[in-house]
C-alpha positions as MATLAB code, in Angstrom:
seq = 'XXXXXXXXXXXXXXXXXXXXXXXXXXXXXXXXXXXXXXXXXXXXXXXXXXXXXXXXXXXXXXXXXXXXXXXXXXXXXXXXXXXXXXXXXXXXXXXXXXXXXXXXXXXXXXXXXXXXXXXXXXXXXXXXXXXXXXXXXXXXXXXXXXXXXXXXXXXXXXXXXXXXXXXXXXXXXXXXXXXXXXXXXXXXXXXXXXXXXXXXXXXXXXXXXXXXXXXXXXXXXXXXXXXXXXXXX';
ca = [
      98.919   32.327   64.189;
      95.662   34.247   64.080;
      94.900   35.358   67.643;
      91.186   34.783   67.008;
      91.730   31.023   67.280;
      90.911   29.604   70.714;
      94.131   28.201   72.179;
      92.243   25.685   74.363;
      89.645   24.589   71.832;
      89.752   21.292   69.935;
      87.813   21.362   66.668;
      86.642   17.819   65.876;
      85.689   17.469   62.212;
      83.598   14.390   61.399;
      82.748   13.311   57.855;
      79.391   11.573   57.512;
      77.155   10.055   54.849;
      73.770    9.437   56.457;
      71.863    7.172   54.095;
      69.546    5.750   56.773;
      68.960    5.458   60.523;
      71.881    3.078   61.020;
      74.381    5.551   59.616;
      72.821    8.460   61.508;
      73.130    6.487   64.754;
      76.775    5.747   63.921;
      77.539    9.462   63.487;
      75.559   10.406   66.597;
      77.519    7.829   68.599;
      80.798    9.357   67.426;
      79.549   12.818   68.416;
      78.318   11.624   71.820;
      81.543    9.841   72.741;
      83.626   12.783   71.510;
      81.694   15.189   73.729;
      81.302   12.948   76.773;
      84.823   11.500   76.963;
      86.303   14.518   78.775;
      85.760   18.109   79.886;
      88.270   19.487   77.391;
      86.744   22.419   75.471;
      85.754   21.337   71.986;
      83.477   21.943   69.054;
      82.034   19.330   66.725;
      81.730   20.092   63.027;
      79.954   17.444   60.949;
      80.375   17.506   57.179;
      77.330   15.691   55.819;
      77.216   14.307   52.292;
      73.433   13.828   52.336;
      71.331   16.961   51.725;
      69.790   18.749   54.696;
      66.220   17.754   53.828;
      67.219   14.084   54.131;
      69.548   14.512   57.116;
      68.625   17.282   59.574;
      71.383   18.940   61.590;
      72.891   16.932   64.442;
      71.571   18.325   67.725;
      74.785   17.933   69.710;
      77.098   19.107   66.951;
      78.262   22.713   66.970;
      77.421   22.912   63.289;
      76.525   20.664   60.382;
      77.857   21.545   56.932;
      76.207   20.379   53.692;
      78.726   20.960   50.859;
      76.278   19.897   48.110;
      79.175   19.025   45.800;
      80.780   15.775   44.661;
      82.363   13.897   47.551;
      86.078   14.423   48.052;
      87.468   13.502   51.461;
      90.192   16.141   51.757;
      88.115   18.847   50.097;
      85.387   18.295   52.695;
      87.982   18.522   55.471;
      89.324   21.754   54.010;
      85.818   23.231   53.883;
      85.273   22.391   57.551;
      88.579   23.903   58.672;
      87.465   27.244   57.255;
      84.677   27.259   59.844;
      86.662   25.786   62.733;
      87.812   27.968   65.642;
      90.206   25.693   67.530;
      93.981   25.710   67.763;
      93.887   21.916   67.474;
      92.107   20.209   64.572;
      90.945   16.578   64.692;
      90.042   14.913   61.385;
      87.764   11.941   61.947;
      85.601    9.303   60.319;
      82.109    8.842   61.713;
      82.680    5.199   62.726;
      84.684    6.010   65.864;
      84.165    5.622   69.573;
      86.390    7.993   71.547;
      88.062    6.656   74.695;
      88.044    8.410   78.051;
      90.238   11.544   78.016;
      91.687   10.614   74.640;
      91.826   14.291   73.680;
      93.296   15.519   76.965;
      96.023   12.857   76.836;
      96.845   13.427   73.180;
      96.975   17.225   73.370;
      99.049   17.122   76.568;
     101.566   14.857   74.818;
     101.624   17.159   71.814;
     102.294   20.189   74.011;
     104.887   18.470   76.191;
     106.867   17.055   73.257;
     106.311   19.849   70.732;
     104.372   17.491   68.441;
     102.400   19.112   65.638;
     100.758   16.062   64.067;
      99.526   12.960   65.887;
      97.069   10.069   65.919;
      95.626    8.266   68.946;
      96.210    4.550   69.311;
      93.283    2.791   67.644;
      91.727   -0.466   68.737;
      90.338   -2.073   65.583;
      87.683   -4.773   65.621;
      88.736   -6.082   62.232;
      91.518   -5.510   59.762;
      95.274   -5.649   60.383;
      96.693   -5.950   63.861;
      98.744   -3.018   65.094;
     102.354   -3.798   66.089;
     101.903   -1.334   68.971;
      99.894   -1.354   72.169;
      98.747    1.183   74.747;
     102.151    1.032   76.481;
     104.259    1.728   73.370;
     104.656    5.433   74.119;
     104.890    7.959   71.280;
     105.911    6.316   68.009;
     107.191    8.425   65.132;
     106.241    7.386   61.600;
     104.089    7.939   58.537;
     102.937    4.399   57.741;
      99.224    4.459   56.961;
      97.142    2.416   59.391;
     100.036    2.022   61.814;
     101.428    5.389   62.946;
      99.285    7.641   60.750;
      95.619    6.752   61.098;
      93.639    8.301   58.276;
      90.412    7.772   60.199;
      91.607    9.919   63.133;
      94.492   12.356   63.281;
      95.088   15.690   64.977;
      97.280   18.596   64.008;
      97.873   22.112   65.215;
      96.237   24.975   63.376;
      99.703   26.409   62.827;
     100.776   23.280   60.957;
      97.617   23.186   58.862;
      98.179   26.818   57.905;
     101.743   25.961   56.861;
     100.398   23.234   54.600;
      97.917   25.722   53.145;
      95.271   23.012   52.799;
      95.119   19.268   52.220;
      95.847   17.958   48.750;
      92.499   17.273   47.025;
      93.825   15.144   44.144;
      92.111   11.961   45.381;
      88.463   11.480   46.287;
      88.791    8.901   49.069;
      91.499    6.233   49.178;
      94.979    7.803   49.105;
      93.686   11.013   50.730;
      95.733   10.116   53.815;
      98.808    9.226   51.731;
      98.999   12.716   50.271;
      98.698   14.311   53.715;
     101.732   12.347   54.925;
     103.565   13.400   51.771;
     102.752   17.035   52.543;
     104.163   16.557   56.048;
     107.330   14.964   54.704;
     107.911   17.844   52.295;
     108.162   20.314   55.170;
     109.994   17.835   57.448;
     107.269   17.614   60.104;
     107.149   14.226   61.847;
     103.916   12.462   62.738;
     103.461   10.482   65.960;
     101.183    7.749   67.201;
     100.239    8.596   70.817;
      99.642    5.135   72.239;
      98.355    6.326   75.620;
      95.380    7.964   73.883;
      92.819    5.537   72.507;
      89.995    5.603   69.990;
      88.080    2.551   68.786;
      87.665    2.316   65.029;
      84.467    0.304   65.045;
      83.813   -0.189   61.361;
      87.228   -0.641   59.791;
      85.554   -2.519   56.926;
      83.774    0.769   56.136;
      80.045    0.100   56.182;
      79.415    3.432   54.469;
      81.663    2.453   51.574;
      80.058   -0.968   51.269;
      76.607    0.625   51.061;
      77.508    2.360   47.790;
      77.098    0.919   44.293;
      79.855   -1.408   43.125;
      80.940    1.066   40.446;
      81.226    3.918   42.956;
      83.056    1.703   45.448;
      85.593    0.859   42.757;
      85.998    4.502   41.744;
      86.617    5.647   45.327;
      89.010    2.819   46.199;
      90.937    0.949   43.512;
      90.327    3.743   41.026;
      92.138    6.149   43.347;
      95.001    3.679   43.794;
      95.469    3.466   40.032;
      95.396    7.253   39.753;
      97.968    7.491   42.541;
     100.243    5.015   40.757;
      99.888    6.898   37.493;
     100.630   10.264   39.111;
     103.686    8.868   40.878;
     104.999    6.657   38.049;
     104.611    3.526   40.152;
];
């Protein structure tokens, strides 16, 4: 591992699409709770889909990146990692509220149990009900939305470097599927750390629903069909 990476630093990467004040507030809330939840050293990198003249930099973020290219979830994450300095990398949606000491608890569990990839337990206001609870311990698995939470997962820099980068085949839906497939290929397990909690406030995806119907379809069901085609399903 490159010695220039800060062994204590958590790089929190947040993807945002700030179309109006509501969405800016949502991103700012995620930043605020991420910074205020603990004293663990961290940096916040926001990847903003809107151009800078329509969405000024976030004051509390370490940096705001404006890719100015077509949206692709994993590509935007990969761009942010290139500017991140932490040994631990957190990949997050902007509709999250981070629980007290979620990062301290999760990273301590990762260190203690030699875990390289993990998600915090997520309380969801809507959507499916998790079969786990805060007392379920560390649960190994790759199932999307259960053990692997595409809206919030953390991995070591060393693991990310082994992967090379995240697969950018899909624009939005199925971006998390291909990450789990990359983990499986190198036999690295993923764990849900149930003692660490993050609230996924907008599991219906308000940002997605704000887009045109055609674009919603392209980013969701269109990606599912592409995934099926690519995998002969």
